Backbone as a chain_set.jsonl record, in Angstrom:
{"seq": "MRNRKRKRLILISGAMAVLALAIGLVLMAFSQDIRYFRTPDDVTAEDIASGARFRLGGLVEAGSVVRGADKHVSFAVTDTLKQVTVTYEGILPDLFREGQGVVAEGRFTPDGVFIADNVLAKHDENYMPKDVADSLKEKGVWEGN", "coords": {"N": [[49.037, 11.519, -51.376], [47.858, 9.199, -50.417], [48.144, 9.444, -47.649], [46.458, 11.547, -47.076], [43.903, 10.47, -47.567], [43.837, 8.562, -45.6], [43.853, 10.161, -43.256], [41.406, 11.458, -43.601], [39.653, 9.266, -43.462], [40.102, 8.458, -40.798], [39.169, 10.742, -39.46], [36.43, 10.766, -40.228], [35.635, 8.284, -39.169], [36.055, 8.742, -36.433], [34.205, 10.822, -35.998], [31.818, 9.434, -36.492], [31.892, 7.572, -34.397], [31.673, 9.267, -32.161], [29.128, 10.322, -32.68], [27.583, 7.956, -32.525], [27.966, 7.327, -29.817], [26.742, 9.564, -28.625], [24.069, 9.216, -29.478], [23.515, 6.767, -28.23], [23.681, 7.526, -25.502], [21.53, 9.344, -25.333], [19.339, 7.657, -25.924], [19.519, 5.917, -23.744], [18.978, 7.673, -21.641], [16.311, 8.341, -22.218], [15.058, 5.838, -21.939], [15.231, 5.386, -19.211], [13.441, 7.17, -18.195], [10.939, 6.44, -18.975], [7.726, 5.542, -18.026], [5.763, 2.877, -17.356], [2.321, 1.921, -17.776], [-0.026, 0.221, -15.803], [-2.838, -1.827, -14.908], [-4.343, -3.285, -11.959], [-4.968, -5.963, -12.699], [-3.237, -6.362, -14.789], [-0.735, -6.497, -13.662], [2.199, -8.336, -13.194], [4.226, -11.081, -11.919], [6.801, -10.541, -12.691], [6.764, -7.752, -12.921], [6.575, -7.05, -10.241], [8.909, -8.185, -9.177], [10.895, -6.877, -10.625], [11.257, -4.249, -9.767], [10.923, -1.97, -11.165], [9.907, 1.354, -12.105], [6.568, 2.375, -12.542], [3.242, 3.277, -13.622], [0.331, 2.764, -11.779], [-2.981, 2.167, -12.221], [-6.498, 2.639, -11.637], [-9.492, 2.086, -9.79], [-10.182, 3.474, -6.594], [-10.663, 1.283, -4.052], [-13.677, 0.75, -2.309], [-13.922, 1.329, 1.162], [-11.27, 0.783, 1.702], [-9.384, 2.696, 2.375], [-6.953, 3.657, 4.631], [-5.855, 5.706, 7.059], [-2.83, 6.573, 8.477], [-0.338, 7.348, 10.98], [0.962, 10.678, 10.922], [1.352, 11.611, 7.605], [0.827, 9.248, 6.369], [-0.764, 6.983, 4.243], [-2.78, 4.255, 3.328], [-4.218, 2.305, 0.792], [-6.414, 0.485, -1.44], [-6.106, -0.256, -4.878], [-8.179, -1.036, -7.52], [-9.359, -2.91, -10.364], [-11.717, -4.049, -10.471], [-11.351, -6.691, -10.977], [-8.945, -7.571, -9.874], [-6.983, -6.545, -7.022], [-4.635, -4.157, -5.716], [-2.528, -3.345, -3.064], [-1.701, -0.138, -1.991], [0.671, 2.087, -0.7], [1.248, 5.323, 0.571], [3.066, 8.228, 1.276], [2.364, 11.296, 2.168], [0.543, 14.241, 1.12], [-2.647, 13.718, -0.035], [-4.416, 14.27, -3.157], [-7.068, 16.724, -3.276], [-9.43, 15.738, -4.426], [-9.319, 13.023, -4.093], [-10.872, 10.035, -3.34], [-12.848, 7.211, -2.203], [-13.903, 4.807, -4.61], [-13.383, 6.326, -6.849], [-11.484, 7.233, -9.803], [-7.94, 6.734, -9.986], [-4.436, 7.314, -10.306], [-1.4, 5.978, -9.487], [2.02, 6.576, -9.059], [5.013, 4.783, -8.888], [6.817, 2.107, -7.25], [6.954, -1.495, -6.803], [7.288, -3.307, -3.758], [9.239, -6.16, -2.701], [7.362, -7.818, -1.427], [4.959, -7.344, -2.695], [3.537, -4.97, -2.258], [2.579, -1.806, -3.38], [4.528, 1.005, -3.487], [3.877, 4.247, -3.548], [5.012, 7.316, -4.899], [3.797, 9.416, -5.916], [0.502, 10.483, -6.332], [-2.275, 10.684, -8.339], [-5.447, 12.085, -8.828], [-8.675, 11.926, -10.368], [-9.954, 14.899, -11.96], [-12.516, 16.001, -12.183], [-16.066, 15.18, -12.155], [-16.531, 13.879, -14.56], [-14.222, 12.986, -15.723], [-11.615, 10.657, -16.343], [-8.315, 9.421, -16.321], [-7.099, 8.792, -19.6], [-5.669, 6.401, -20.242], [-6.324, 4.76, -18.062], [-9.137, 4.675, -18.254], [-9.466, 3.489, -20.83], [-8.298, 0.975, -20.412], [-9.93, -0.087, -18.354], [-12.39, -0.101, -19.697], [-11.838, -1.959, -21.718], [-11.77, -4.272, -20.233], [-14.341, -4.41, -19.506], [-15.336, -3.287, -17.154], [-15.891, -0.678, -16.644], [-17.9, 1.972, -17.763], [-17.866, 4.628, -18.452], [-17.347, 7.949, -19.949]], "CA": [[47.622, 11.292, -51.562], [47.435, 8.113, -49.551], [48.118, 9.978, -46.296], [45.281, 12.397, -46.973], [42.745, 9.576, -47.48], [43.881, 7.932, -44.284], [43.419, 11.173, -42.283], [39.972, 11.666, -43.811], [38.989, 8.081, -42.937], [40.187, 8.531, -39.339], [38.271, 11.822, -39.041], [35.042, 10.309, -40.405], [35.413, 7.211, -38.19], [35.954, 9.386, -35.121], [32.921, 11.538, -35.947], [30.764, 8.42, -36.395], [31.954, 7.012, -33.046], [31.12, 10.275, -31.257], [27.694, 10.364, -32.954], [27.003, 6.731, -31.965], [27.978, 7.48, -28.365], [25.709, 10.55, -28.27], [22.76, 8.582, -29.677], [23.369, 5.78, -27.16], [23.395, 8.219, -24.241], [20.17, 9.892, -25.414], [18.392, 6.548, -25.8], [19.579, 5.43, -22.367], [18.28, 8.651, -20.805], [14.87, 8.202, -22.469], [14.543, 4.572, -21.412], [15.136, 5.474, -17.765], [12.352, 8.063, -17.829], [9.659, 5.885, -19.405], [6.949, 4.928, -16.953], [4.737, 2.043, -17.957], [1.028, 1.962, -17.113], [-0.619, -1.085, -15.548], [-3.968, -1.95, -13.998], [-4.03, -4.404, -11.065], [-5.047, -7.241, -13.406], [-2.086, -6.448, -15.701], [0.505, -6.632, -12.9], [2.741, -9.691, -13.214], [5.293, -11.337, -10.947], [7.995, -9.85, -13.201], [6.636, -6.337, -12.548], [6.854, -6.942, -8.808], [10.312, -8.538, -8.934], [11.833, -5.993, -11.334], [11.488, -3.002, -9.039], [10.839, -0.867, -12.128], [8.884, 2.368, -11.862], [5.494, 2.49, -13.514], [1.992, 3.848, -13.121], [-0.716, 1.816, -11.447], [-4.231, 2.911, -12.297], [-7.757, 1.936, -11.442], [-10.429, 2.737, -8.89], [-9.898, 3.292, -5.165], [-11.656, 0.345, -3.556], [-14.486, 1.25, -1.197], [-13.582, 0.8, 2.479], [-9.87, 0.368, 1.783], [-8.493, 3.797, 2.753], [-6.559, 3.645, 6.037], [-4.933, 6.803, 7.331], [-1.959, 6.264, 9.609], [0.318, 8.477, 11.629], [1.47, 11.709, 10.008], [0.69, 11.681, 6.301], [0.872, 7.905, 5.794], [-2.073, 6.493, 3.811], [-2.784, 2.972, 2.639], [-5.501, 2.064, 0.132], [-6.352, -0.54, -2.486], [-6.509, 0.136, -6.23], [-8.788, -2.2, -8.149], [-10.027, -2.787, -11.659], [-12.823, -4.943, -10.121], [-10.921, -8.073, -11.17], [-7.911, -7.777, -8.869], [-6.658, -5.332, -6.275], [-3.249, -3.995, -5.284], [-2.393, -2.44, -1.923], [-0.817, 0.999, -2.265], [0.978, 2.952, 0.437], [1.683, 6.653, 0.128], [3.461, 9.139, 2.348], [2.225, 12.653, 1.671], [-0.803, 14.809, 1.081], [-3.409, 13.235, -1.186], [-5.175, 15.321, -3.847], [-8.36, 17.041, -2.661], [-10.509, 14.943, -5.013], [-9.089, 11.604, -3.834], [-11.888, 9.395, -2.498], [-13.169, 5.841, -2.55], [-14.761, 4.617, -5.773], [-12.998, 7.228, -7.926], [-10.281, 6.875, -10.546], [-6.678, 7.192, -9.426], [-3.201, 6.799, -10.885], [-0.299, 6.079, -8.529], [3.327, 6.336, -9.676], [5.964, 4.281, -7.912], [7.438, 0.78, -7.422], [6.536, -2.567, -5.915], [8.244, -3.922, -2.845], [9.265, -7.6, -2.98], [6.178, -8.503, -0.901], [3.788, -7.046, -3.522], [2.887, -3.696, -1.909], [3.007, -0.732, -4.273], [4.921, 2.216, -2.765], [3.666, 5.372, -4.451], [5.61, 8.596, -4.541], [2.926, 10.433, -6.507], [-0.862, 9.996, -6.53], [-3.085, 11.606, -9.134], [-6.87, 11.768, -8.795], [-9.398, 12.583, -11.455], [-10.177, 16.28, -11.546], [-13.94, 16.33, -12.091], [-16.906, 13.989, -12.139], [-16.632, 13.256, -15.869], [-12.911, 12.669, -16.281], [-10.714, 9.636, -15.819], [-7.186, 9.379, -17.244], [-7.413, 8.01, -20.789], [-5.108, 5.055, -20.143], [-7.11, 4.008, -17.082], [-10.468, 4.462, -18.824], [-9.375, 2.511, -21.923], [-8.013, -0.348, -19.848], [-11.117, -0.564, -17.654], [-13.41, -0.384, -20.711], [-11.432, -3.211, -22.357], [-12.129, -5.386, -19.343], [-15.784, -4.372, -19.284], [-15.655, -2.949, -15.765], [-16.219, 0.75, -16.545], [-18.609, 2.373, -18.961], [-17.928, 6.088, -18.515], [-16.957, 8.59, -21.216]], "C": [[47.09, 10.22, -50.615], [47.284, 8.596, -48.105], [46.861, 10.821, -46.065], [44.01, 11.55, -46.829], [42.68, 8.917, -46.105], [43.413, 8.907, -43.201], [41.915, 11.409, -42.382], [39.18, 10.489, -43.227], [38.992, 8.079, -41.405], [39.24, 9.603, -38.802], [36.807, 11.389, -39.133], [34.719, 9.218, -39.39], [35.249, 7.786, -36.786], [34.628, 10.112, -34.953], [31.759, 10.556, -35.793], [30.725, 7.805, -34.985], [31.358, 7.985, -32.035], [29.604, 10.364, -31.438], [26.995, 9.134, -32.361], [26.932, 6.811, -30.443], [26.88, 8.449, -27.91], [24.315, 9.95, -28.407], [22.506, 7.555, -28.574], [23.022, 6.416, -25.829], [21.975, 8.792, -24.219], [19.144, 8.78, -25.24], [18.371, 5.983, -24.383], [18.835, 6.387, -21.429], [16.767, 8.54, -20.986], [14.322, 6.931, -21.842], [14.412, 4.612, -19.896], [13.959, 6.342, -17.323], [10.985, 7.52, -18.224], [8.983, 5.233, -18.208], [5.795, 4.177, -17.585], [3.473, 2.06, -17.111], [0.482, 0.545, -16.964], [-1.886, -0.918, -14.703], [-3.637, -3.118, -13.073], [-4.064, -5.763, -11.752], [-3.854, -7.45, -14.342], [-0.766, -6.701, -14.976], [0.932, -8.099, -12.879], [3.806, -9.844, -12.127], [6.582, -10.646, -11.384], [7.96, -8.368, -12.848], [7.019, -6.133, -11.09], [8.34, -7.169, -8.548], [11.296, -7.536, -9.538], [12.174, -4.73, -10.56], [11.424, -1.787, -9.947], [9.721, 0.096, -11.738], [7.814, 2.26, -12.941], [4.269, 3.089, -12.847], [0.985, 2.733, -12.909], [-2.02, 2.592, -11.424], [-5.443, 2.034, -12.107], [-8.663, 2.765, -10.551], [-9.994, 2.486, -7.449], [-11.019, 2.426, -4.603], [-12.366, 0.911, -2.322], [-14.094, 0.553, 0.106], [-12.128, 0.438, 2.663], [-8.921, 1.456, 2.275], [-8.251, 3.768, 4.263], [-5.52, 4.743, 6.225], [-4.142, 6.488, 8.587], [-1.411, 7.532, 10.233], [0.905, 9.406, 10.585], [0.66, 11.719, 8.726], [0.677, 10.322, 5.608], [-0.548, 7.425, 5.482], [-1.873, 5.172, 3.084], [-4.174, 2.787, 2.025], [-5.31, 0.999, -0.937], [-6.839, 0.063, -3.8], [-7.017, -1.13, -6.899], [-9.27, -1.863, -9.555], [-11.247, -3.7, -11.645], [-12.502, -6.411, -10.391], [-9.893, -8.461, -10.114], [-7.694, -6.466, -8.137], [-5.198, -5.35, -5.869], [-3.246, -3.001, -4.132], [-1.345, -1.388, -2.242], [-0.572, 1.729, -0.95], [1.57, 4.246, -0.112], [1.986, 7.498, 1.34], [3.385, 10.551, 1.784], [0.775, 13.099, 1.713], [-1.49, 14.336, -0.191], [-4.122, 14.398, -1.862], [-6.539, 15.524, -3.19], [-9.48, 16.133, -3.165], [-10.312, 13.439, -4.86], [-10.193, 11.088, -2.925], [-12.177, 7.991, -3.022], [-14.116, 5.785, -3.745], [-14.391, 5.482, -6.966], [-11.706, 6.759, -8.589], [-9.036, 7.494, -9.946], [-5.529, 6.577, -10.225], [-2.101, 7.042, -9.864], [0.999, 5.741, -9.254], [4.29, 5.862, -8.61], [6.508, 2.919, -8.286], [6.797, -0.22, -6.475], [7.661, -2.934, -4.961], [8.241, -5.419, -3.15], [8.034, -8.357, -2.465], [4.884, -8.105, -1.614], [3.021, -5.796, -3.154], [3.459, -2.619, -2.821], [3.293, 0.508, -3.437], [4.836, 3.377, -3.747], [4.416, 6.597, -3.96], [4.824, 9.752, -5.148], [1.563, 9.795, -6.724], [-1.645, 11.082, -7.25], [-4.54, 11.152, -9.076], [-7.556, 12.479, -9.95], [-9.829, 13.981, -11.005], [-11.61, 16.762, -11.621], [-14.756, 15.062, -12.251], [-16.988, 13.271, -13.48], [-15.308, 12.765, -16.424], [-12.234, 11.522, -15.552], [-9.554, 9.6, -16.789], [-7.438, 8.393, -18.382], [-6.896, 6.583, -20.699], [-5.92, 4.184, -19.193], [-8.479, 3.679, -17.673], [-10.442, 3.405, -19.922], [-9.167, 1.103, -21.391], [-9.241, -0.919, -19.132], [-12.258, -0.879, -18.619], [-13.119, -1.705, -21.413], [-11.863, -4.415, -21.542], [-13.613, -5.416, -19.024], [-16.19, -3.993, -17.88], [-15.958, -1.467, -15.575], [-16.84, 1.183, -17.843], [-18.744, 3.875, -19.105], [-17.502, 6.606, -19.871], [-15.529, 8.339, -21.553]], "O": [[45.987, 10.345, -50.082], [46.357, 8.171, -47.415], [46.28, 10.8, -44.98], [43.132, 11.895, -46.038], [41.605, 8.742, -45.531], [42.651, 8.517, -42.315], [41.233, 11.542, -41.366], [38.155, 10.692, -42.575], [37.986, 7.733, -40.786], [38.577, 9.386, -37.788], [36.032, 11.626, -38.206], [33.635, 9.226, -38.807], [34.379, 7.344, -36.035], [33.998, 10.031, -33.898], [30.819, 10.821, -35.044], [29.647, 7.551, -34.448], [30.615, 7.571, -31.145], [28.871, 10.47, -30.454], [25.929, 9.262, -31.759], [25.935, 6.403, -29.848], [26.177, 8.188, -26.934], [23.467, 10.157, -27.54], [21.399, 7.482, -28.042], [22.167, 5.911, -25.102], [21.298, 8.73, -23.193], [18.181, 8.939, -24.49], [17.31, 5.613, -23.88], [18.135, 5.941, -20.52], [16.02, 8.635, -20.012], [13.232, 6.946, -21.271], [13.551, 3.927, -19.345], [13.528, 6.246, -16.174], [9.966, 8.094, -17.839], [9.603, 4.466, -17.472], [4.954, 4.764, -18.266], [3.532, 2.195, -15.889], [0.529, -0.241, -17.91], [-1.992, 0.003, -13.894], [-2.722, -3.883, -13.378], [-3.263, -6.636, -11.418], [-3.502, -8.588, -14.652], [0.22, -7.08, -15.607], [0.132, -8.987, -12.583], [4.226, -8.87, -11.504], [7.368, -10.214, -10.542], [8.99, -7.783, -12.515], [7.699, -5.167, -10.745], [8.959, -6.429, -7.784], [12.402, -7.365, -9.025], [13.278, -4.201, -10.694], [11.824, -0.692, -9.55], [8.727, -0.293, -11.125], [8.126, 2.075, -14.118], [4.272, 3.369, -11.649], [0.813, 1.865, -13.765], [-2.151, 3.568, -10.686], [-5.414, 0.835, -12.384], [-8.606, 3.994, -10.559], [-9.494, 1.408, -7.126], [-12.191, 2.798, -4.672], [-11.739, 1.47, -1.422], [-13.952, -0.669, 0.145], [-11.77, -0.157, 3.68], [-7.76, 1.166, 2.566], [-9.183, 3.843, 5.063], [-4.445, 4.71, 5.626], [-4.713, 6.176, 9.632], [-1.94, 8.628, 10.045], [1.297, 8.976, 9.5], [-0.566, 11.822, 8.755], [0.531, 10.252, 4.388], [-1.425, 7.456, 6.345], [-0.919, 4.999, 2.326], [-5.184, 3.079, 2.666], [-4.183, 0.654, -1.292], [-7.834, 0.787, -3.842], [-6.365, -2.173, -6.849], [-9.548, -0.711, -9.886], [-11.751, -4.079, -12.702], [-13.304, -7.286, -10.065], [-9.963, -9.544, -9.533], [-8.158, -5.412, -8.571], [-4.598, -6.411, -5.699], [-3.877, -1.947, -4.207], [-0.247, -1.701, -2.702], [-1.503, 1.961, -0.179], [2.288, 4.256, -1.112], [1.241, 7.483, 2.32], [4.248, 10.956, 1.005], [-0.093, 12.424, 2.266], [-0.976, 14.532, -1.292], [-4.405, 15.407, -1.217], [-7.097, 14.591, -2.612], [-10.387, 15.794, -2.404], [-11.066, 12.659, -5.442], [-10.425, 11.647, -1.853], [-11.798, 7.637, -4.139], [-15.017, 6.613, -3.875], [-15.034, 5.379, -8.011], [-10.938, 5.99, -8.01], [-9.059, 8.624, -9.459], [-5.64, 5.468, -10.748], [-1.89, 8.173, -9.425], [1.075, 4.747, -9.975], [4.38, 6.465, -7.541], [6.652, 2.595, -9.465], [6.178, 0.154, -5.478], [8.838, -2.878, -5.317], [7.316, -5.901, -3.803], [7.693, -9.414, -2.996], [3.805, -8.498, -1.171], [1.937, -5.574, -3.692], [4.672, -2.531, -3.011], [2.403, 1.011, -2.751], [5.641, 3.471, -4.674], [4.453, 6.882, -2.763], [5.144, 10.92, -4.923], [1.476, 8.683, -7.244], [-1.673, 12.238, -6.829], [-4.832, 9.97, -9.254], [-7.079, 13.5, -10.443], [-10.042, 14.219, -9.817], [-11.895, 17.864, -11.152], [-14.198, 13.985, -12.459], [-17.476, 12.142, -13.53], [-15.28, 12.178, -17.506], [-12.271, 11.424, -14.326], [-9.775, 9.735, -17.993], [-7.931, 7.288, -18.154], [-7.616, 5.647, -21.046], [-6.177, 3.015, -19.478], [-8.929, 2.536, -17.6], [-11.298, 2.521, -19.949], [-9.789, 0.152, -21.865], [-9.556, -2.099, -19.285], [-13.015, -1.821, -18.39], [-14.034, -2.485, -21.677], [-12.267, -5.443, -22.087], [-14.094, -6.33, -18.354], [-17.287, -4.342, -17.446], [-16.251, -1.039, -14.459], [-16.368, 0.807, -18.917], [-19.637, 4.352, -19.804], [-17.316, 5.843, -20.819], [-15.046, 8.808, -22.584]]}, "num_chains": 1, "name": "protein.A"}
């Protein structure tokens, strides 16, 4: 009888260890895919130093778009309080223009330039991504829908 209880305890302990490992791997996979949203005013020195991926949202500052060789573009994203320089290598969305809402996904370089690997522009004259709109409304710099 004692041997049977010991085998059962070992089996249950092994199953719990495998379950704990599986849960740990799932949580680790989710944490690596989370992308945090920030406006230029929300960006901290820790965000720049961490090299973590997140979304930077705001308005494309008027007069800041500079098109370089090939598909290289540089522009500033602002929430009217602060601005962040963004560089992007690729084709911008058709509706990308100065003064309009934009969300750029990427990382900061150590010198504070945001390197975007994806740029999203609002898709019509009445829409701005909810996170961007809420953040800009909180700061009192945008009054759209």
